[in-house]
MIDOSE-1310 file (N, C-alpha, C; in nm, 2 decimals, decimal comma, always signed):
residues 79
mnrl	+5,90/+9,83/+15,64/+5,97/+9,82/+15,51/+5,88/+9,76/+15,41; +5,80/+9,66/+15,46/+5,70/+9,59/+15,36/+5,60/+9,69/+15,31; +5,56/+9,79/+15,39/+5,46/+9,88/+15,34/+5,51/+9,97/+15,23; +5,64/+10,01/+15,25/+5,70/+10,09/+15,14/+5,72/+10,01/+15,02
lekl	+5,76/+9,89/+15,03/+5,77/+9,80/+14,91/+5,64/+9,78/+14,84; +5,53/+9,76/+14,92/+5,40/+9,74/+14,87/+5,35/+9,87/+14,79; +5,38/+9,98/+14,85/+5,34/+10,11/+14,79/+5,42/+10,13/+14,65; +5,55/+10,11/+14,66/+5,63/+10,13/+14,53/+5,60/+10,02/+14,43
gqnp	+5,58/+9,90/+14,47/+5,58/+9,79/+14,37/+5,44/+9,74/+14,35; +5,34/+9,82/+14,37/+5,20/+9,77/+14,36/+5,15/+9,75/+14,22; +5,22/+9,82/+14,12/+5,18/+9,81/+13,98/+5,30/+9,80/+13,89; +5,35/+9,68/+13,87/+5,47/+9,67/+13,79/+5,46/+9,72/+13,64
qrsl	+5,34/+9,70/+13,59/+5,32/+9,75/+13,45/+5,34/+9,90/+13,44; +5,29/+9,97/+13,54/+5,30/+10,12/+13,54/+5,45/+10,16/+13,56; +5,52/+10,08/+13,65/+5,66/+10,11/+13,67/+5,74/+10,08/+13,54; +5,70/+9,98/+13,47/+5,77/+9,95/+13,34/+5,74/+10,06/+13,24
sffm	+5,62/+10,12/+13,24/+5,58/+10,23/+13,16/+5,67/+10,35/+13,19; +5,68/+10,38/+13,32/+5,77/+10,49/+13,36/+5,91/+10,47/+13,31; +5,96/+10,35/+13,33/+6,10/+10,32/+13,30/+6,12/+10,34/+13,14; +6,03/+10,29/+13,06/+6,04/+10,30/+12,92/+6,03/+10,44/+12,87
rglg	+5,94/+10,52/+12,93/+5,93/+10,66/+12,90/+6,06/+10,74/+12,93; +6,11/+10,71/+13,05/+6,24/+10,77/+13,09/+6,35/+10,73/+12,99; +6,35/+10,60/+12,95/+6,46/+10,55/+12,86/+6,44/+10,62/+12,73; +6,32/+10,64/+12,68/+6,30/+10,71/+12,55/+6,35/+10,86/+12,56
lfvi	+6,31/+10,93/+12,67/+6,36/+11,06/+12,69/+6,51/+11,07/+12,70; +6,57/+10,97/+12,76/+6,72/+10,97/+12,77/+6,78/+10,95/+12,63; +6,72/+10,87/+12,55/+6,78/+10,85/+12,41/+6,76/+10,98/+12,34; +6,65/+11,05/+12,35/+6,63/+11,18/+12,28/+6,73/+11,28/+12,33
gall	+6,75/+11,29/+12,46/+6,85/+11,38/+12,52/+6,99/+11,35/+12,47; +7,03/+11,22/+12,47/+7,16/+11,18/+12,42/+7,18/+11,22/+12,27; +7,08/+11,20/+12,19/+7,09/+11,24/+12,05/+7,10/+11,39/+12,03; +7,03/+11,46/+12,12/+7,05/+11,61/+12,11/+7,19/+11,65/+12,15
ifvg	+7,24/+11,59/+12,25/+7,38/+11,62/+12,29/+7,48/+11,59/+12,18; +7,45/+11,48/+12,11/+7,54/+11,43/+12,00/+7,53/+11,53/+11,88; +7,40/+11,58/+11,85/+7,38/+11,68/+11,75/+7,45/+11,81/+11,78; +7,44/+11,85/+11,91/+7,50/+11,97/+11,95/+7,66/+11,97/+11,94
yyfh	+7,71/+11,85/+11,95/+7,86/+11,84/+11,93/+7,90/+11,88/+11,79; +7,82/+11,85/+11,69/+7,85/+11,88/+11,55/+7,80/+12,01/+11,50; +7,69/+12,06/+11,56/+7,63/+12,18/+11,51/+7,64/+12,30/+11,62; +7,54/+12,33/+11,68/+7,54/+12,44/+11,78/+7,53/+12,39/+11,92
hywq	+7,60/+12,45/+12,01/+7,60/+12,40/+12,15/+7,47/+12,42/+12,22; +7,38/+12,50/+12,17/+7,25/+12,51/+12,23/+7,17/+12,38/+12,23; +7,20/+12,29/+12,13/+7,14/+12,16/+12,12/+7,18/+12,08/+12,24; +7,30/+12,10/+12,29/+7,35/+12,02/+12,40/+7,28/+12,06/+12,53
ivgl	+7,25/+12,19/+12,54/+7,18/+12,24/+12,66/+7,04/+12,19/+12,66; +6,97/+12,18/+12,54/+6,84/+12,12/+12,53/+6,84/+11,98/+12,56; +6,95/+11,91/+12,52/+6,97/+11,77/+12,55/+6,98/+11,74/+12,70; +7,06/+11,83/+12,77/+7,07/+11,81/+12,91/+6,94/+11,84/+12,98
cfli	+6,86/+11,93/+12,93/+6,72/+11,95/+12,99/+6,63/+11,83/+12,97; +6,66/+11,75/+12,87/+6,58/+11,63/+12,85/+6,64/+11,52/+12,94; +6,77/+11,52/+12,96/+6,83/+11,41/+13,04/+6,79/+11,41/+13,19; +6,77/+11,53/+13,25/+6,74/+11,53/+13,39/+6,61/+11,47/+13,42
pail	+6,50/+11,51/+13,36/+6,37/+11,44/+13,39/+6,37/+11,29/+13,34; +6,45/+11,26/+13,24/+6,46/+11,12/+13,19/+6,52/+11,03/+13,29; +6,63/+11,08/+13,35/+6,69/+11,00/+13,46/+6,60/+10,98/+13,58; +6,53/+11,08/+13,62/+6,44/+11,07/+13,73/+6,33/+10,98/+13,70
laay	+6,27/+10,99/+13,58/+6,15/+10,91/+13,55/+6,20/+10,76/+13,54; +6,31/+10,74/+13,47/+6,36/+10,60/+13,46/+6,39/+10,54/+13,60; +6,45/+10,62/+13,68/+6,49/+10,57/+13,82/+6,36/+10,54/+13,90; +6,26/+10,62/+13,89/+6,13/+10,59/+13,96/+6,07/+10,46/+13,91
gyig	+6,07/+10,44/+13,78/+6,02/+10,32/+13,73/+6,10/+10,20/+13,76; +6,23/+10,21/+13,76/+6,32/+10,10/+13,80/+6,30/+10,07/+13,95; +6,29/+10,17/+14,03/+6,27/+10,14/+14,18/+6,14/+10,07/+14,20; +6,03/+10,10/+14,12/+5,91/+10,03/+14,14/+5,92/+9,89/+14,09
mfan	+5,99/+9,86/+13,99/+6,00/+9,72/+13,94/+6,09/+9,64/+14,04; +6,19/+9,71/+14,09/+6,28/+9,64/+14,19/+6,20/+9,61/+14,32; +6,12/+9,71/+14,36/+6,04/+9,69/+14,48/+5,94/+9,57/+14,47; +5,88/+9,56/+14,35/+5,79/+9,45/+14,32/+5,86/+9,32/+14,33
rlln	+5,98/+9,31/+14,27/+6,05/+9,18/+14,27/+6,10/+9,15/+14,42; +6,14/+9,25/+14,49/+6,19/+9,22/+14,62/+6,07/+9,18/+14,71; +5,96/+9,24/+14,69/+5,84/+9,20/+14,77/+5,80/+9,06/+14,74; +5,81/+9,02/+14,62/+5,78/+8,88/+14,58/+5,88/+8,78/+14,65
ifqr	+6,00/+8,82/+14,66/+6,10/+8,74/+14,73/+6,07/+8,72/+14,88; +6,03/+8,84/+14,94/+6,00/+8,83/+15,08/+5,87/+8,75/+15,11; +5,77/+8,76/+15,02/+5,65/+8,69/+15,04/+5,67/+8,54/+15,02; +5,76/+8,50/+14,93/+5,79/+8,36/+14,91/+5,85/+8,29/+15,03
rky	+5,93/+8,37/+15,10/+6,00/+8,31/+15,22/+5,90/+8,28/+15,33; +5,78/+8,35/+15,33/+5,69/+8,33/+15,44/+5,62/+8,19/+15,43; +5,61/+8,14/+15,31/+5,54/+8,01/+15,29/+5,62/+7,89/+15,32
């Protein structure tokens, strides 16, 4: 389990970057869905196409940050 945590949490800055990019894409997708509610429904479809990779990208970044924090907790207990 420690090897997996080390692999996922080896670079927290990169994980934060993935999370922020995913969050940005999520906001864009949500805005497109909102625009599609008032104008044409095709905007909502485009918004959904933005949401799917946004959620995956943000989840990958969040898992990396969480793995880094969890690994730090496990390493503190050893001392």
